[in-house]
N, C-alpha and C positions, 0 to 999 in steps of 0.2 A: 796460356792462362784460360781457364774455364770459369766463367762467372755465373753463379747461381744466386737465387734470392738470399741475401744475407751472408753469403760466403763465396770466396773465390779460391780456386785451387790451381797451383802450379803443377802441371802434369808433365812427366817426362819419362820416356821409355829408356831403360838402362840395360846394359848387359849383365851387371851385377848390382844388387842393392848397395847403396853407400853405407858406411859405418854409421851407427846412430849418432855418435858424438859429432862427426863431421857434418852430417845432415842437419843436426840441431844448430850448430854454429853458423853454417851457411845460410840457413833459412832465416835465422834471427837477423843476420846482416842484410839479407834481401828485404825483409819487412822494414828495417830501419832506413833503407835507402829509397824504397819505392813507395811514393805517396798514394798511388792507385791501390796497391795491395793494402797499405796501412789504413786506407779509408774504410775498408770493410770491417764489420764488427768481428768477423772471424775469417781466417784464411788458412789454407793448408798447403802442404808440400806433399805431392803424391808420386814419388818415384816408383816405377813398376818394372817388372821383368815379365816378358811374355813367354809362357811355356807352351808345350804342344796343345794342351786342352784348357788352360786357364791362365790367369794373371796372378802373380804374387806382388805384394806391395808393402810399403812401410809408411802408413799414414801418420803424418805429423801435423797437428792443428794448433794454431795460435789464436787466442781470444784476446782482443785488444783491451777491453775494459778491465780485465783481471791481469793483464800482462803475463798470461800463462801459455806455456808451450809444452804440449804433451803428445806422446805416442799413443795412438788409439788401438784398442783391441779389435775394433770393428768400426768402419766409417762408411755410412751409406752415401753421404754426399760425395766423398772421395771416389767411391766405386762408380757412382753415376758420372762423375767428371771424367774418369778413365774411359768408361763406355762411350760417352759423347765424343771424346777425342778419337777413339778408334772408329766410331761411326763416321765422323767427319773426314778422317784421313783414309780409311780403308773400306768404308761401307759396311762394316761389321754391325749386324743388328743385335747379336746376342753375345754377351761377355760374361764369363764366369770369373769373379774376383775372389781369390782366397784371402780371407781376413787373417790377421795375425793370431786371432783366437783359434784358427783352424776351421772355421765355418765358411762355406762358400756363399757368396751373394751372387745371384743371377740377375743381370741387368739386361733388359730388352728395350731397344730404341726403335720406335716406329715413327715415320714421318710422311706426311702428305706433301709438305713444303717446309721451307725454313721457318715459317711463322707458326706452324701447327705440329707439335711433336707430342708423342705419348711415351713416357718412360715408366717402366715397371721394374721394381726391385723385389726379388723374392729370396727368402731365406728362412730357415728354421730359427727359432729363438730359444735360448737356454740361459738360465740364470748362472752367472759365473761368480757373483759376490753378493752378499747381503750384509746389512749392518744397521746400527742405530745411531742417529745423530741427536745430540743434546744441544739446544740453543739457550744461551743466557737470556733472561727476560729483558735485559737491556738491548738485545739485538732485535727484539720483536716490535 
């Protein structure tokens, strides 16, 4: 479990990414049974597969107040959580995380000590959807 400000992620290295329906069902069950994870405004499940030069993952995020569970096309906090886990376990300072959208996020972790870390996330940004939202005046 990697805890960040406002969100906690379950990070787990896998040989093969789980099927989306299985992942969704399992994570809902975990959130329902684990008070610590349920106490966060948002939590995520970040199964990942390590490739020769990058990471692929399937970011699933739960938002408590809306009771929503969605697969993300890109997840910065999940990418950071994976990079922090790799840094803690393997000393890896640089991690390339391929997003489901196909964009790579490059996360760099630098540390002078356990209390003082610098984390940098780099990526190009492109618009993948646009739209218009109309709100009823009763909602305003």
